[in-house]
N, C-alpha and C positions, 0 to 999 in steps of 0.2 A: 376181687382178690382178697383172700383172707390174710390176716396178720399171722402167718405161720412160718416156721423155720424153713419149710420146703420152698415157700415163695421167696423168702429172703435169700436162699441159696441160688434159686433160679435168677433172681435179679442181679446178684453178685456176678454170676457167670456172664450175663448179657452186658453188664456195665464194663466188665473186663474186655469183652470183645469189641466194645465201641472205641477202645483205645488202640486197637490193632491197626498197624499201618496198611495192612492188606485190605483193599476195598471189598474183596470177596467175603471176608469175615466181618468187616466193620458194618457194611451197608445192611445186611440182613438183621444184625443186632439192633441197629438204629430203627429199622422198620418194626421190629418186634416191640421195642419200647414205645414207639409211636402208637402201635395197635393196642397196648394195654393202658395207655395213659388216661383213658376215659373211665377206667374201672375204679370202683370205690376202694378206698384204703391204699391206692397206689402211692399218693404223696406221703402217707404215714409210713409205708414200708421204706421209702427213701430216707425219711427222717430217722427211722430206727437203725438203718444201715449206717448213716453218718455218725450216729451216736455209739453204736455197739460193735461195728466191724473191727476186726483185729488188724486189717491191712489199711495203712494210711492212704494208699493210692485209691482204694475203693471209697474211703470216707470223702476224699476231695472230689472224686468223680460223682458221688451221690449228691454232694452239696451243689455242684455246678448244674447237674441234671435237674435237681429240685428247683434251683433259682430260675432256670430257663422254662421249666414247667409252669411256675407261678407267673412268669412274664407272659407266657402264651395264653394262659387259661383263666387267670384270676378275674379279670374284668368281665362283668356280665353285660353282654350286648343284647339290646332289644331285638326281638324276632329270632334270636339264635338260642339254641339250647344252652343251659347253664352247664359248663364243662366240669365243674367240681361240685360234688354233692354237699349239701348243707352240713352234714355231720363231719365230713372231712374238713370243711372250712373252720368249724368251731374248734375241732381238735388241733388244727394247725395253729390257730391264734392262741390257744391255751398253752401250747408247748414251745412255740418257736423262740420266745424271748429268753427263758432260762436256758434253753439248749444253745442258743447263740452265745450267751455269756459264758457258758462253761466250755465252749469249743476252742481249739487252738486258733491262732490268728488267721491262718489261711482260710479255714472254714468259716470263722466268724465273719469275714468280709462277705462271703457269698450269702450267708443267712441275713446279714445286715441289709444287703441289697434286696433280698426277698421281702424283708419286713417293710422296707420303704415302698416296694411295689404294692404290697397289700395295703399299707397305710395310705397310699395315694387314692385308693378306691374306698377304703373302709373307715379311715380315721377322719374326724372324731365320731361320727354318728354310730357306725357299726362296730367300733372298737374303742369304747370310751375309757377303758381302764389301761390302755397302752401307756399313757404318760405317767400315771401313778406308778405303774409297775417299773418304769424306767427310772424315775426320780428316786424311788426307794432304794435303788441299787447304789446311789451316790454314797449312802451311809456305809457301804460295805468296807471301805478303806482299801479294797483290792483294785489296783489300777488296771489290771487286765480286764476286770469286769467294767470298771468305770469307762475305760477307753472304748469297750464294746458299746456301751450305752451312748457315749458321745458320738461315735462313728455312725450309729443308727440314727440318732437325732439329726446329725448333719445331713445324711442322705434324705431324711424325711422333710427337713425344713428348708433345704436349699432352693426348693422350687419357689419360695417366697420372693426370691430375687428376680424372677421373671414372669410372675403371674400378673394379670391385669387386676386393677383394684375392683373389688366387689364386696357387697355386704357379707356374703358367705366367707370370703377370705378374711375380712376384718374379724368376724366372729371367731374363726378358727385361730387366728394369730392371738387374739385376746385370751382365748382359752389356754393356748400354749404359754403365753407370758405369765398368766396368773399361776400356772403350775410350775413353770420352769425357770423364770428369770431369777428368783431369789436363790433357789438351790444352785443355779449355775454360777451366780456371783459369789456365793459362799465357797463353792468348789474352787473357783478362780483364786480367791484369797488364800485358801488353804494350800493349794498347789504351789503358789508363789512362796509361801512360808516354807513348805517342804523343800523347795529348790535351794533356799538358803541353808537349811539344815543339812541337806545332802550335797552341798556345793562341791565336795571332793570325791563323790561316788559316781563314777561315769555311768554305770549301768542304771542306777536309780534316776540320774538326770535324763537319760534317753527316754525312759517311760514317762517322766513328768513333763518333758518338753513335747512329747507326742500329744499329751493331754492338752497342754497350753495351745498347741496349733489348732486342735479341734475346737477348743473353747473360743479362740479368736475367730474361727470360721463361723461358729454358731452366732457369735456377737454380730457378725456382718449380716447373716440371714435375718436375724430377729429385728435388726435396726433398719433393714433396707426399705420397707414400704413407708414407714413413718417413724418419728422419734417416739418410742414408748415412754410413758410417764416414768416408769420404774427406772429406765436407763438414764433419763434426764436427772432424776433425783440422785442416782448413784454414779454420775459422770466422774466425779472426783476419784472414786475408787478405781474405775476402769482406766481412765486416761493417765492417772499418775503411774499406775502399774505398767500400762502399755509403754509409756515414755521410758520408764526405767529398763524395761526389757529391750527397747530399741538401743539403749546405750550399753547394754550388758555385753561382756565378752568373757567367755569361759573357755580356757584352753582345752578342757576335756570334751567340749562339744565341737571343736574344730575337726574337719575331716581332711584326709590327704588327697581324696579323690578330686580331680580337677573338673570332672564333668557333672557329677551328681550333687545337687544341692543338699546340704546337711540340715539338721533340725533347726539350728539357730537361724540359718538363712531363710528357711521356710516360714518360721515364726515371724521374723522381722518383715518379710514380704507381706504377710497377711496383715500385720499391724499397719504398714504403709497403706494398704487397701482400706482398712477401717478408718484411718485418719483422713484419707481422701474422701471417703463416703461422707464423713461428718463435715469436712471443709466445704464440700459441694452442696449438701442438702440441708445441713443444720448449722450454717455458718454463724448465726447469731449466738446460739448456745455454746458453740465450740470456740468462739473468739478468745476467751481467756487462755485457752490451752494452745492456740495456734502457733504463736511465736516460738515456743520451746520445741514444738514438733518440727517446725521449719528448720531450726538450728540443728536439731538431732539428725534429721534426714539429710541436711546439707553435709554435715560431718561424715555421715555414713557414705555418701556418694564420693566425697573427696578421698576417703581412705580405703575404699573397696577396690580390689584388683580386677584385672581383665578376664579372669578365668570364667569358663562357661558356667560353673556352678553358681556364680553370683548373678547370672543373667536375670532371673525372675526378680530377685531383690532389687537390682539396679533399675530394671524397667518399672517396677511398681513405685520405687522411690522417685524416679523422674516423673512418672504419671501424677504422683502427689503434687510435685512442684507445678506441673502443667495445670492441674485443676485449680491450684491456689492462684497462680499468676493471672488467670483470666477473669477472676472475680473483682469487680470494681473496688470493693473496700479493702482489698489486700494489696492494691496497686502500689501503695507507698513503700512496701517492703522491697520493691524491685526498681524503684525509680532511679537510683543512683547509677551513673554511667559505669562506675567501678564494679558495682554488683553485677550489672549486665555483662561486662567484659569477663568478669570472673566466672559467671555461669557458662558463657559461651566457651571459654577457654578450658575450664576444668570439668565441665559436665557434658556439654553438647558435642564438641569436637572429638574428645577421646571415645565417646560412645558411638560415633558414626564410623569409626575406622573398621575396615574390612579385616577381620582377624584370621589367624590360621584356622580356627574352628569353622569360620564361614567358608573359607576356601575349600576345606575338606568336604563340607556339606555340598558346596557347589559342584564339586567333582564326583563325589562318591554317593551322595544321597540327594540327587537332583530333584527327585519327586517331592521330598519334604521341603527342600529349599524353595521350589516353585510355589508350593502350597502356601508357605509362610510369606513369600515375597509378593506374589501376585494376588492372592485371594484375601489378603488382609488378615490372615489368621496369625500374623506375626505380632499380635497384640503384646505378647510378653517378650518381644525381642528389644534389645537396647536401641537399635536403630529406629524402630517404630516409635519408641517412647521419646527418644531425642527429637524426632520429627514433630511429635505432638507438642513438645515443650517449645520448639521454635515457633509453631503456630500460635501457641498460647501467648508467648511473649509478644508476637507481632500484633496481637489484638490492641495493645496500648502503646507499644514501643516499636512500631514497624520501621520507622526511619533509622533510629540508632542501631537496632538489631541488624537491619540490612547493611548498614554501613560497616559494622564490626565484621560481619561475615564476608562481605565483598573482599575485604583485605585477606581473609583466610583463603578464599577461593582463588584469588590471583596468585598468592604465594604457593598454594598447592599445585596449580597448573604450571607455574614456573619450574617447580621441583620436578614435575613429570617431564617437562620439555628437555631438561638437562640430560635425563637418562631414562627413556620410556621403559626399557625392559626391566629395569630395577625398581623404578619409582611409580609403576602403574597404579599402585594402591592410592597414591595421592590424588590421582585424577578421579578414581572411583569415589573417594570421599568428597571431592569438589562437586561432582555431578549430584551426589546425594544431597549435599548442602543446598545447591541451587534448587533442586526439586522440592526440598522441604520448605525453603524460603518462599518459593514462588506459588506453592499451592495452598490456597486458603480453604477451598471447599472442593470436595471430590465425591463422585459417585461411581459405582461399579459400571453403570451403563454408559455414562457420558465422559468419564475421565474427569479432568479438572474443570470445574464449572465457574470458579472465581480465582483470579490470579493476582499476585502482588504487582502493582503498577511499576514498582521500582526495579524490576528485573526484566531485562530485554531477552525474552525467551527465544525469539527467532534468531537474533544475532548469536546467542550462545549455541543454538542448534547448528547454524551454518559453520561457525568457527571451530567448535569443539566436538560436535556429535557426528556430523556428516563425514569428516575425514576418516574417522575410525571405521565407519560402515562402507566407505568407498575403497578401502585398501583391498588389494587383490586377494590376500590370504584370509579366508573366512575363519580359519582356526587360530589366528593369532590373537592374543589378549582376550580370551573368551569373556572374562568378567566385564571388560569395558564394552565389548560388543553387546552383551546383555543389557548393560546400563543404557547404552545408546538406543537400543530397540525399545526399552522400557520408557525412555524419555519421549519417544515418538508417541507411544501408546498413551502416556499420561497427559501430554500436552497437545493431543490431536485437535482439540478445539481452539487452541491459541496459535498454532503454527499455520501459516497460510496454505491454501489448497495446493498451490504450485509446488511448495516444498514437500507436501505429502506425496504428490505425483512423482517427484524425483525419488522419494524414498521407496516407492513400491518395488521397482526392480531390485533395489538393494536388499529389501526384506526377502523377496523371492529367492535371491541368491543365498541368503543366510539360512534358508531351509536345508541347505546341504551341509551346514556346519556339523562337526562331529560332536560338539558339546550339546548334551541333551537340553540344558537350560537355554542355549542360544537358539537352537532350531525350534524349541517350543515357544520361546518368546516371539520369534519371527512369525510363526503360524498365528499366535494369539493376536499380535499387532495387526496382521493382515485382516483377520476376522473382525477386529474392532473397527478398522478403517472402512471395511465394506458395509458396516451397519450404520455409518454416520449419515445423517440426513441433511440435505441442502434445502434449496427453495422448493416450495410446493410439496414438501414432505417426500420428494424423490431422493434416491440415494445420492450422496454427495459425489461419490466416484461412480461414473456411469460405465455400462458394459462397453460402450464405444471407446472410452478412454483406456479400458483394460484390453482391448482387442489385440494389441501387439504382444501381450504377455500371456495369452490364454494357455498356449501349449506348454511354455516353460513353467507356468504356475501349477498346472495340473500334474505335469511330470514330477516337479520337485516335491509337491505335497505327497504324492503317493510314494515317491522314493524315500521321503522322510520317515514313512511308516516302516521302512525296512532297516532303518538305522538302529544300532544296538541300544536297547533300553526304551525304544519308542514304538514297539509293535502295537501297543494299545494306548497310544497317546491321545487323550481326549481333546487336547487343544488342536492337534493336527486334524482330527476327524471333524471337529466343529468348523475349522477353517475350510475343509473340503465342502461341507454342507453349505456354508455361507457363500463360497465361490460359485457353486452351482446356482444358488438362489439369485446371485447378482448377475451372473453371465447369461443365464437362461439359454436361448437357442444357440449361443456361440459354442456350447459344450457338445452339441449333437454329434459333430464329426468324431469326438473322442469317446462317445458312449460305449461302443463295443469293448474297448480295452478297459474303460473305467468299471463297467458292470462286472467284467470278469474279475478284476482285482477286488471289488467290493464283495463279490460272492465267495471268493477264496478266503477273504478275511472273515466273513460271516461263518464259514464252515470251520475255520480254525478256532475262533473264539467261542463257538457254540459248544466246544468240547468242555470248556470250563469258564463260564462267563464270570468275570470278576470286576469289570469296570463299568458300572451302570451308565455313566455319562457317555463313555466311548460308544457303548452299544446303542444308546439312544440316537446319537448323531449319525451312526452308521446306518440305522434304519431310515432316518430322515433323508440321508443322502440317496439311499435306494429309491425312496418315494419320489424325490425330486427328479432323479434320472428318468423314472417312469413317466411322471407328469409332463416334463419338458419334451421328451421324445414323442409321446403319444398325442400331445397337443398338435405337433407338426405332422405326425403320421400315425393315425389311430391303429393301423394294421400292425404296428411294431409291437403291440401288446403280446403277441404270440412269442416273439423272441425273448421277451423278458420272462414269460412263464417258463420257457424252455431253460433259461439260465438259472432261475430261482427255485423251481419246484422240487428239484432233487434235494437241495439243502433243506427246504421247508419240510419235506417228507421226513428227512432224518431228524429234524428238530422235534417234530410232532411224535415220531416213533420213540425217540429217546426221552420224551417228556421233559424237555429243557424248559422248566417253568418260567424262567426269566424272559424267554424269547417268545413264548407262545402268544401272549397278547399282541406283540408286534407283528408276528406272522399273520395273524387274523386281520390286522389292519391293512397290511400290504396286499393280502389276498382280496380284501374288499375293494381296495383301490383298483386292482387289476380287473376284477369281475365287473366293476362299474364302468370300465372302459369298453367292455363288449356291448355292442349295440343291440343284438337280437337275442339269440338263444344262449343258454348256458353250455359251454363246452363239456364234453363227457368227463374230462379229467376232474372238473369241479363236482359233477354229479356223483362220482365215485366216493368223494369225500363227505357228501351231505349227511348220510346216516351217522357217521362218526361224530359230527358236530352236535348231535342230540344226546350224546352219552352223558348221563348224570354226573360222572366224575369230573368232566370238564367244567361243569357249572358250579362245582363246590367252591372253586377259587374265585374270590371276589374280583381279582384283577382281570379275569377272563371275561367277565359279564359284558361290559360295554362293547369291546371289540367283537365278541361273538354275536351279540344282538345285531350289531351293524352288518356283520357278514351274512347272517340269516336274512336281514332286510335286503341285502344285495341279491341274494338268491331269489327272494320273492319278487323283487322288481324286475329282474332279468329273465326269470324262468318259472313263473308261477304255473304256466300251462304244462311245462315239462314235469314239474313236481306233481301236479294234479293227475297227469296221465301215467307217468312212469314210477312215481313214488308215493301214490295215494296212501299206502300203508304207513307212511311216515308222518302223516298229518296229526294223528293223535300224539306222537312224540313231540311235534312242534307245539301243540297246545299244552302238553305236559310242562314244557319249558315255561310257557306263559303262566301256567298255574303256579309254578314254583316261585317265579319272580314276583307275581302279584301279591303273594303272601308276605313279602318282606317290605317293611317301610323304607328300607334303604334302596331297594331295587325295583319298587313297583312301577316307576316311570319307564324303566327299561322294558318291563312286561307290556306296558301300553304301546311302546314303540313297535314291538313285535306284532302285537294284536292289530294295530292300525295298518301295518303292512299286509297282514293276512287279509283283512277286510278289503283293503284297497285293491290288492293285486290278484288274489286267488279267485278262480272262476266261482260264481255264487253257489253252483250246485255241489262243488267239492267240500264246502264247509257248512252246507245247509243243516246237516244232522247235528252239528255241534253248537249251533248258534245259541239255542236256549240255555244250554249248560254254561256257556261263556257268561251270559248275563246273570245266571244264578250265582256263579262264583264271585262276580263283581259285587252283587248285592250282599253276599255273606261278608265280604271284606268291609263293605260300607258299614254294616251293622257292628262288626267286631272292633274295627279301629278306623275312624274316619279322620283323615288328616287333610290339610289344605292342599298338599301336593297331589294326593290321591284324587280329591274332588276336581282339581284343574284338569288332570289327565282324563278322568272319567267323562267330564263335559266335552272335551275334544273328541273322545271316542264316540259318544252317542251321536254327536252331530255329524261325524264322518260316516257313521253307519246310516244315518238318515239321508245323507247325500248319495251314498252308494245304493241303498236299497229302497229309498223313498220313505216319506213321513208316515204313510199308512202302515208300512211294514214295521216301523219302529213302534207305533202305537199298538199294533196287534201283538208283537212279541212281548211287550211289557204286560199287556192285559191277559196274555195267555199264562204268564207266571202267576199272576194274582189279579182278580178283578179290580178295576179302577187304579191299578198300579201306575198307569201312564200319567194320570192326574196328580198322583202323589209325587212322582219324579219332577213334574213341571213345577208344582207348588213348593216342594221342600228343597229341591236341589237347583234346577235350572234358573228359576226366577231370582231366588235370593243370592245365588253364588256366581252367576255368570260374570259379574264384574271382576272376579279374581283372575280370570283367564289372562295370561300375558303372552306376548310374542305376536308378531304381525300375522304369520301364517295361521297360528292357533286361533286368533280372534276372527280371522276371515272364515275358517272352517265353521266356527260356532255361529257366525252371522248367517252364512248360507244355510246351515242346518236349521236354525230357528226360523229363517224366512220360509223354508219348506214346510215346517210344522204349522206356521201361521196360514200359509196360502195353498198347501196341497194336501191337507189332512181333513177330509170331510167331517169326522167326529168333532173337530174343533169348532165347527160352525153350528151344529145342531144336536148337541148332547149336553150333559152337565159340565163337559169340559169347556163349554163356550165362555163361562165366567172367567176362565184363565186367559182368554185370547188377548184382551187389552193389557193386563199386567205383563204378559209375555212380550208384547210389542214394546211396552214401556221399558222392559229390561233390555231389549235389543237396542233401542235408541240410546239407553244408558251405556251399553257396551261401546257404541260408536262415539259418544260425546263426553262421557264422564271420565275422570282420571281412573287409572287402574287401582283396584282395592288390594293393596299389598300387605294388609294387616295379617298377622299370624297369631292365633290364640296363645296365651302365655304357657299353657301346659305342653305346647308342641315344641320340641327342639329336634331338628332333623339330624339324623346320624349321617355324618359325612362318610362316604366310602373310605376316604383316607384314614378315618379315625379307627377303623376296626383294627384291633390289636393283632399281634402274631407275626408270623414270618411270611405272610403271603405277599407276593409281589403286587404292590398296588398298581392300578391301571395307569400306564403312562401314555398319554395321548400324543400321537405324532402330529405335529402341526402341518406337515406337508402331505399327510394322508387325509387331510380334512375332507368332509363330505359337503357337497353343495346343498344349501337348504332346498327342500323339495316342497312344492306347493301343489297338493292334490286337486285343488279347485282352480288352478291357474288358467286352464284352457276354457273352463265354463264361465267363470265370473271374473271380470276385471275389477269393477268397483262395487263392493257389497251394498253400499247405500243406494246406488242407482238400481241394483238388482232387486232390492227390497221394494223400491217404488214401482218398478215394472211388474213385479209379482203381485203386489196389492192391486195394481190396475187390472191385471188379468183376472184376479179373484172377483173384483167388483163388477167386471163385465159378466162373469158367470152368475153372480147373484146380486143384481142391481139394488142399491139403496142400503144393503146390510152394512157394508163396511163404514160409510160415513156415519151412520147412526151409532155404531159401536164406538167409533172414535169420539164423537161429540159428547157421549154420555160419560165416559170414564177416563179418557187419556188426559194427563195434566197439560196445562197450557204451554209450558216450555217444550215438552216433548212434541206437542202438536206443531209448534212452530218449526222445530227441526224437520219434522216429517214433511211439512209444506215445502221446505227447502229441497228435500230429496226429490219430491214430485216435480218441482219446477226444473231441477237439474236434468231430470229424465224426460222432461216435456210430456208428462202424462197427467191425467186427472182421475179422480175416483168417481164412479157413477153411482 
């Protein structure tokens, strides 16, 4: 695409159409942009538009399109074409920083993100002047420009907070510090001075405080990995200023909004974070400053209101105290009983209260409430921080703290008892306090793993939790019901099993509650209880114990999916999956109605898939229904196909990308259930599975390969007779996969199935070409993964067609090739093969080469006979060689960038491991001994003499053992 006015005009029109609410106009425009995004100059046209267009909406749209384009295409993936040409890359890097700095804030943010995406790949090696260009702008004095630089630096450096330590990372951080630390410190001091100068100018203060927030965030990122020497030398400057900012109050910066945090709150929150970082990681150096920070933050907590806008500030301030109080040498600050009482009374209890804002979220924004409360993403909530502080204090003061709080808990419960309908919030706070006191260590998988000995959890459960759950009205006091259910979930390892069994019917009953939070918690609690393990690793709660509840459990779970707000509730669907898995054959009588409901749900959500976890558990549940039913009655597979194929066809025809990998997995499962031939309905689909467009998406590759393997296992003869013209297509897929380092193993899975199952004559004409392709790949890029797969393949070929056929095909490609493969690949690399079945295939294949290949006995290949036997004994007896050369780093499928749905493996659609030599050979060592015996019978004297001259003593000893075990001798 040329940089012309005509192209700018075209692009403007299409960008406008992408904003149209009518899909008939929007979709074709999106498809058009997708089709031209590979063209040269396309990104430069977008940048020109966002700079020069007269319409603001087009500028913003171009900036978002550009950022997404960079996100999808900038990373260069090995084996895949470079999606942005080099000249465009150079032009983008040359122009983007000045363009970003001169753009209005809305566009600046998009371009700043794009710079950090490019920086993640190219900085510092391929973009060495980025830092200098940014630092030079600090001199401009224009805070719109300075904030643009700071925002970009923040998005570029924040990854230092979660990267693993490595030399590369250290080098990069050092480079950044050398160029950035001093200018940042000078900017910090200058900005603080300007704040004093403009203390009465509200608009100037807003800009300056935005800068200070970004500077404080950069301080956190640059200090996270280790304490840099520069910051240690300048700690006085930073900490003194941070401390004075914490105590600063300026009326002009206060906001009237009760929800949204203002600049002052955001800055103080970040300073609390920075102080906590130093207190935790660099406590020795930070010690002189610590007491004044504790005082300032304590005052902040005592004087800050309950409004939502202070939540982040309060929770960060409490987190600071929590991180300080569990360090041994700060313990003296908290020892005094009065201090502890004061912390409990003024900080912990007030921040555990259930506020009007929480009640609102519980009722009107339940999804967010559940996410924060259940999944631990409520790191920045007051309650979570107060809980952490209780845990921190209990580390050294468990007795006194438990004592202080027990009094609070009792008085709260008494208040509740006086008038439950008015005082229910007191009980909510009491339950929360007990939970935070009792739980010392917790994991997502097991709930509480360590509890406070001073709290009697079972007694509290029986007296205060069960009565709420036993009340006849499931819709009364929904917050307390949710608390009670959460209590069961959290303390499921501490409460005795008989109490859990009493709770199960209560939880099943609460699946009918109108409150989204309550029925979601009930489903989640059941799912967690069903995964608990008892003795012998069996489930703690057995199918027999669940027998009385099966019908009501399934009815209520599926009914819960029809409640308002829960039609795609992932917790309910996960509970359905877990119930099937626990109950096994007890669900068979209900399968007809269950599969109908699941299919209807699948059809409904396939119109617009938006909840990936819900969809995943739905497909898992479908797989479980199939497995459990067909295990008891294999012929039932037909009724599942009848129920599902109509929806599957619709999903494939409408190209619902998110669901296609799942559909292939369920189809593989169904096809593998058939015993003999492939039904015609599957054969009709076969040609479509070979279409190149399906193989373009990475997420489709593993399930499609497995589906094709199922076709080959069940219907190789049908394919050879009725679809022989499709064999080149099948091999074309193999050729595409083998060329990619990420997917070559999938290519071998397919090839191995072709060799194992297809009638020999149907692939005879292609065999030589297959080997030539493999050798070309070996020459071009030889990786450990490829070698391992290649070794398994040639040994499988040898088992299937015989050792002589293997030698002949190698030598027909190039004379003496067979010897080269033995010497350069099989003998030195066989130790790398891993996996029971793979090792067995290689052992049986090599045994055939040693004992059933005449050229090995009487040509120049004979010199390789003993080294090959030695390598085979090594494969049996030596540990696996799992070393990988330094220059090889495997690309993980999940790492490929872009918006492709990554492959999500269904656990319950799993494939049984298949052993192609299982029937012929049980023990490969004994098989070797028997085969050598047979060979020595055919040519007496030869084998012992070859062994005695060159096999090493240790290997010979192992071999004697195999011969004894097989009760044979060598003649």
